[in-house]
Steps between C-alpha positions, in 0.01 A plus 500: 500500500610851439497762771197664341292185479604406854368836622171443319478152653558641850238770441256239376558287810452804722178588320373143531577500873317831539194370312499185715510710817216723380291196403557344843390819674193535280408135565533553876284814485234330288491206741448739791221682312335168414517377860348828621221481243425138592491590871265791430274280289491234770383756754271698269192319627590572864435874475147636516391688190417867532 
């Protein structure tokens, strides 16, 4: 590999790692939102309607 292509490869790996980190955080946040929504739905019948 030349120095230029090695730099591109390193940048690509860094970008891939960043994307993986963002995806993991988004997945965690979506899981938390889903759990919250499921908990609210489970208790929706417990509250008297106005």
